[in-house]
N, C-alpha and C positions, 0 to 999 in steps of 0.2 A: 522592406516589404510592405505593400499596401494594396489598396483596392480602389484607388482614385480613378475615376473615369474621365477626368478633365473638367467636370462640372463643379461649381462651388458648392460646398456643403452648408446647408442651412440647418443649424442646430435647434432652431425653434420648431422645426417640423417634427412629425411623429418619428420616433426612433427607428433607424434602419441601419443596414450594414455599412453604409457610407459614413456613419458617425464613428466607426471604429477603424483603428489601424490594426491589420491582421499580423500577428507575430507567429511564433513557432507552434507547430502541432504537438500536443502532449498526450494524446490518447485517441483511442478508437472505440466507439460504442457500437450498439447493435445496428443502428441505421445511419450512422454518420460518424463524424470525428469531433474532437475537442481541441481547441487551440486557445492560446493566450491572446487576448486582444486588449487594445488600449484606446480609451476615449480620446478622440483628437482634440476635444476642447478642454478637458480637465486633466488628461494624462493618467487617469486612474486605470488600473489594469483589472481585468476580469477573465473568467473562463467562459468561452463561447462554445456551446454545443449546437451543431448544425445537423439537421435530420432531413433526409430525403423524403419528400411526401410520397413518392412512388413506392418506396420500401415500406412505409407505414401502412399504406393501403394494401399492398400485396400481402403483407403478413397479418392483416386483420388486427392491427394494433392501434386503431384510431382511438378507441376508448381509453387505452393505457396512456397515450400521449395527452389527451385532453384532461384526463383525471389528474395526472401528475402536474400539468400546468396549472389547473384550478387549485390544487392543494397548495402548491408552492406560493401562489399569490397571497394566501391567507396565513402563511407561516413566517415567523420572524423570531429567531432565537440565537443567542451567542454561540451555541454548539450545533447549529444546523448550517448546511450550505444553502444560503438564502437566495431566492430569486431577485434579480435586479432589473432585468429587461426581458421582454419577449416580443417577437415580431415575426413576420413571414414575408416571403416573396413568392414568385411563381413556382419555384422548384423546392424551396427549403423552408423548414421551420427552424427558428433560432431561439435558444434559451440561454440567457446570460446570467451567470451566478457568480458568487464570491470566488475569487481565485485562491486556491489552497496549494501553495508551492512546497509544502513540506513532505509530500508523498502520502501514500495510504499506509495503513498498518500492515497490510500484506507485504509491502515493499520492505518495511523495516524488520518485522519479526522473521522474515525469511533470510535475513542476513546477520541479525544480532540477537543476543539473549538479553532481556531487560530485567532490571531489578523489580522487586515487588512494589517499591515506592512509585516507580514510573508507571507500572501497570495499574496500581491503585488510582493514580491520578486520571488515567484514561477512562477507567471503568466508572469513576465517580462522575466525570463530565458526561459520559454517555448515559448514565442514569438520569442526569438532569435533562438531557435531550429527550429521553423516552417519557419522562414525566410530562414535559411540555406537549409532546405529540399526543399522548393519551388524553391530556386535558383538553386538547382541541378536537377530540373525537376521532383520532387517526391511529391505526395500528400499522407500524412500518412493515413488518413481516419479512424483512430481508437484511437484518443486521448481521454483519460479518466483517472481517478485517478489510476486505476489498472496498467496502462502502463506508469506511471511517477514514477521513482525510485529516492530515495535520496541517495547520497553518505554519507560517514562518517562525512563530513563537513557541509552537509545540502544543497548542490547544487542539482538541479533536473537534471534528465537524461531521455529523451524520448526513449522508447524502443518498441519492437514488430512491425516490419514492415511486418507482415504476410499478411495483406490485402492492403498494400501500393501499389501504382501504379505510373508508370511514366506517364507523360502527355506532350502534346505539345500545346503551345498557339493556341487558336482558335479551337482545337479539343476536345470537351467536353467529359467527362466520364458520364456513365449512370447507372452503376450497383449499387445496394443497398448493398454496402460492409461496414462492420463495426458492431458496436453494436447499436441496434435500438434506445435506449434512447438518443444517442449522435449524431444521424444523423440529418443533416440540412433539413429544409423544402424543398429546391430545390432537394434534393435526393429523398424524397418521391413524390414530384410533377412529377418527371421523365423528367424535362426540361433540364437536363444536368448540369454539374458543373465542376469546376476546384479547385483551392486552397482555395476558400472562405469557403468550408465546414470545413476545419481544424480550422478556426477562430471561427466558430459557436461551434464546439466541445470544443474549449478552453473556450468559454463563459459558456457552460454547466458545465465544470469542475470548473470554477471560482465560479459559483453560488453554487455548491456543497461544495466547500471549505469554503464558508461564512456561508451558512445556514445548513450545515450537512444533506442536502437532495437534491434530484434531482428536477429541475424545471418542468420536465415532468415525471409524475409517474403513469400514467394510466395503469391498468392491461389489457393485451390483445393487440395484434398487431394493430387491427383496431382502438381502442380507443386511443392508443398512437399516431398513425399516425395522427388522426384528431387533437389531442392536439398540436402536433408539427407543423402541417400545419397552425394552428391558430396562433401560435407563440405569445401567450399572457401569459407568466408565471406569477404566483403570487409572489409579493414581500412583505412578511409580515413585519409588524412593530415589531422591536425587542428591547430588553433591555439587554445590551447596544445597542444603535441604530447603524445601518449601515450608514456610512457617505454618503453624497450626491455624492461626486466624485466617491466613490466605487460603489454605486448603478448605477450611470450613465455609468460607464465602463462596468458593467455587461449587462445593457440594450443595450449598443452600440455593444456588441459582439453578443447578442441574437437578433439582428435586422434581420427581415425577408427580407427586401430589401437589396440585396447584394451590391448595390451601396452606401448604407449608413453604412454598417457594417465595423467597424474599423478593420484594418489589411487587409481586403479583397481588399481594393482599394489602398493599399500601406502601407508599414511598418511605414512610417512617421505618418499616421493617428492613429496608435497604440501608438507610442512613444510620440506623441504630446498631447495625451489625458491628462486631468488635473490630473487623478489618477496616471499616470505613468511619468508625466513630470519631477518630481524631480529626476528620476534615470538617471545616466550617463550610457547609454547602451554600449558605447565602453568599459568603465571600467568594466561593468558587464560581458561582453563577455570575457574579459581577466581574470575574476575571481578575480578582485581587490576589489570588494565590498563584505564584509563578510556576510554570510547568517544570517537571523534573527533567525531562528529556527535551532538548531543543535540536531540531533537524539541522544538519550542516548547511551553512549558507555558501560554502566554498564549492559545492558541486550540485549538479542538478539531480532531482529525484524523479525525473521522467525519462522514458525511453526515447532516444534520439531517432530510432528507426521510423517512427511515425512521421516525423518531419521530412525525412528523406523520401519516404513513400509518397508523400504529397507532392514533392518536387519531381521525382524521377519516374514514378509508376503511374500516377494519375494522368489520364488523357487530357483533362482540363482541370487544373487546380481551382479552388474556390474563387480566387480573385477573377480568373478568366470566365468561369461559369456564371458568376454574378452579372457579368457584363453581356453575356451572350444569350441570356434567357429569352425564350419566346413564349408567347401566350399559349395556354393549353388549347388543343384543338376542340372545336365544338362537336357535340355528340351528333352522330349521323342518324337519319331517319330509320335506317335498317340496322341499328346497333343491336348487338346481342345482349342477353341478360347480364353477362359478365361485364360488358362495357357500360351498361346502364348503372350497375351497382358501383363500379369503379368511379363513375362520374358523380354519383350521389355522395360517396365517401369523400371525394375531393372537395365538393361543395360544403360538406359538413365541417371539414377541417378549416376551410376558409372562413366559415361563420363562427365556429366555436373556439378556435385558437386565437384568442383576442390579444391585442398588444398590451404590454405592461411596462410601466416606468416607475421605478421605486421612488424617484425624486418627487413624484406628484402624489404619493400616498402619505396622508397625514396621520392615519390611524389604522393599525392592523386589527380588524375586528375579530379575526380568528375563524377557523373553518366552521365550527359548530354554530356560529352566529350569522352565517351567511346562507339563508334559505335558497337564494338564487342558484347556488351551486347544485343543490339537490335537484331542482327543477331542470337545470341544464343537462345533468347526467341522466335524468329520467327520459328526457327528450332524445338523448343519444341512444339509450337502451331501446327505445321504440323504433328508432330509425336504423339501428344496426342489430338485426336479429342474430343470435348466436345459438349454437347447439351445445347443450349441457354435456359435460364429460362425466364419466363414471365416477361415482363417489364425490361429486362436487355439485353443490347447489348454487354456485356462483358462475360467473362467466369464465369459460376456459381461457379466454385471451388475457385474463389477469394472471394466469400461471406463467412460470418462467420458461415458456416455450420460445425457442429461437431468439433468445436474448443472451447477452454476455453478462457475466456476473459482475465484472468490474463496472463501477459507476461511470457513466458517460461523462460526468462532470470532472472526473479525476484522471481518466486515461488508464489503460491497462498497464499493470506492472508486469515485469517478466515472469513472475511466479504466481500471478493471479489465477484463481481457480475458475474453470469454465462453469457456466450455470448448469443446473440439473433440472430436468423436467420430470413429471410423474410418468412420462411415457418412455423414458430412457431406461435401458437395461444395464448401463454401466455407471460407475461412479468415478469421477476424476479426482485424483489426489494432486496436491501440489507438492513438489519436491524442492526443499529449501537448499540453496547453495551453501557451501561450506567456506566460502571465501568472501572477503570484503570486496566490493567493487572499488576500483581505483585505489588499491591499498598502497600507501606510501612506503618507500624502501626504508628498512630499519637502519639506524645509525651504525657506524663502523664498530668493530669489537673494541672493548675497553682494554687497556694494557694490563698485564698481569700484576704489576706493582704500581702503587700509587706514589705520586711525588707531591710532597708538601709544597704549598705556595712559596715561590721565591727560591726554591732549591733547584740547583742545576744538576741535571743527571747526565753523566757522560755515557756515550754508547759503549757497550761492552766490546772488548777486543777478542774475547775467546769465551767458550762455554765453560762454566765452572768445573765440569768434569775433566777438562783437558789440562787443568793446571797441574804441572809436575808429572804428567804421565803421557803415554803414547796416544796419539790422536786416532789411530786405527784406520786412517785414510787421509788422503790429501785432496785438495781442490785447487786446480790451477786454471788460469784463463787460457782458453783454446785460441788457436789462430783465427778462428771464425768469430771471436768475440763472445763465445759462450763460456760455460764452466765445465772443466773436465774433472771428473771424480774418479780417484784411484783408491781401491780398498786394500788395506794391508792384510797380512796373514792373520793378525790378531784382532782385526777390526770386524765390525758388523754394520750392516745397513741401519739397524735401529739406533746404534750409538752415533753413527754418522748423521743421522737425521736430527739429533739433538744439538749438533754443532752449528753455531752461527757461521754465516759466510764470512763475517769479519769485515771491518772497514779499515782498509790500509794494512791488512795482515801481510806478512812476508812469508811466502812459501818457496823454499829453494832459491832464495834471492830474487824472486819475482813478485811483483805486486799482484795479489789475487783480486779478481773482479768481485766487487761487493754486490750481493743480492739485496735489493731494496726491501725494506720492511721496518716496522716499528722497532725502536730500541728494546732489547730484552726479549725479542721474539726469535724463535728459531727460523733461520732463513735457508735458502738453497733449494735445490731441486726436490729434495725429499723432506723439506721442512713441514709439509702438511701432515706427516706421520705423527708429529709431536703435538699437534694442535688438540686442544681439549674439545671434547664433543659438546654440541649445543651451540646456540647462537652467540652467547656472551655479549648480548647487545642491551643497550639501555631500553627499558620497557616503554612502549608507546603510551602516552597519557590517555587514561580512560575517560570516555565521555560520561557526563553525568547521567545517571539512570541506566547505563549500559553495563551489564555483567561481563560481557565478552562476545565472541563470535556466536553464531547460531550453533547450539549444542554445548555452550559453556556450562549450562546446568546439566551435568552428566547424570545419566540414569544408572543407579547402582543396582537396583533390583526392580523387577516388574518389567512390563513391556514398554 
């Protein structure tokens, strides 16, 4: 699959879609799709997010896209999904980021229960990512399992800066931006907030990774808001139990008082907690500590339906659309106000969504050290007037209206939770499946008796109970090739069920047809009666960091 239009590709030119070989579609975002791409010259693979300009303009999300693109340009960290390229054509905006083919946390925790060691590793790396973002003057505001991607080695990468915001110390933010179930109490209270909200969201994600459910799960916006403002989540007793240090770490992150919330009052309060104290965070940030859980490389962690949708349902897949693009029509003299505004937004995108190539960047200055970003966004604010929403002193288009919760860089997982907006009256839950996808068949049952190496074991010719006594019934080969069973007056079906079919037994001078089965196993038509209950199969090797299926940490008491 590719998108070559017959013309030679010149890689010295500014990066464009022709520089990439288009591979499978792995996700669907709010305004476009995500697919794996490969550089034709280097063979390196990335994730390509392509966004329809018409959708961005129609949804009044120009500021969001420009802000996200500007932020990503100045961020570069081992635990972030870093920007590599950005460019545009007539119809689309393209953002190329690191490819994370290990799936998102939602994908994994909805299928498996993980050990505390695996969760500790994830939370520690996410803590490092938050510290970096906050040091760059950015609040993420939408940390949740859907926005945490695993690479092939098992390291986490925070993504989706669509509602992230720059901040200045002492100047609090007030908008309810993010996903409702992960918003901190101070966001609902409207008292203003800074970076402490990200540590609360980390606590909600932490809880979800341990208990496979959210700490605040009320249906409806108002009920959920009251539950979060109360900030008293239930901590059920489980088997195996959650350790005291792990439980205390969760409660310290889900602390309503921001002055006591670990991480919010300094990164050292997070690293010095008893649950995280054993980790060398400097080595962790250098990726010198191996991950506990490594995603399977034998199966894909993406939903194949997106690729089929692109091929079967799209009127014109990306490859064809890229070749058929026509210039946007010029604005007419009698254009309406709506048409004039649409044209202004399109021109703004063309101007402010600048191309980016990470191979030409020699030094990442950081977001806070780039004053040109502020001036660009101020110009955007003046050009794109917005109407303030109730209870918000920021732009409402920064709120999670009409966007999907799953990161557009990773693709939607089957169990990803839809986004929530402050105007919605319902709250969507995710329902975890109780089965492994593509579960391998278990091995055959083990024999009842073990045979030592080198010992030959002859197949039994009769059941031990039949020695020196009446059989209670006979089995003879029928004319049709089956087995005819005749029950004597003193026999019973239960006793007959324990009798083997026999190999080469003589019944009434005739050879009885043998029913195949392992030596020492009851055979015959009624042999299943004597089989022991249960699988009696060899256990499947456990993955490192995995406790078992989703629900393996069984709730003993509590909700």
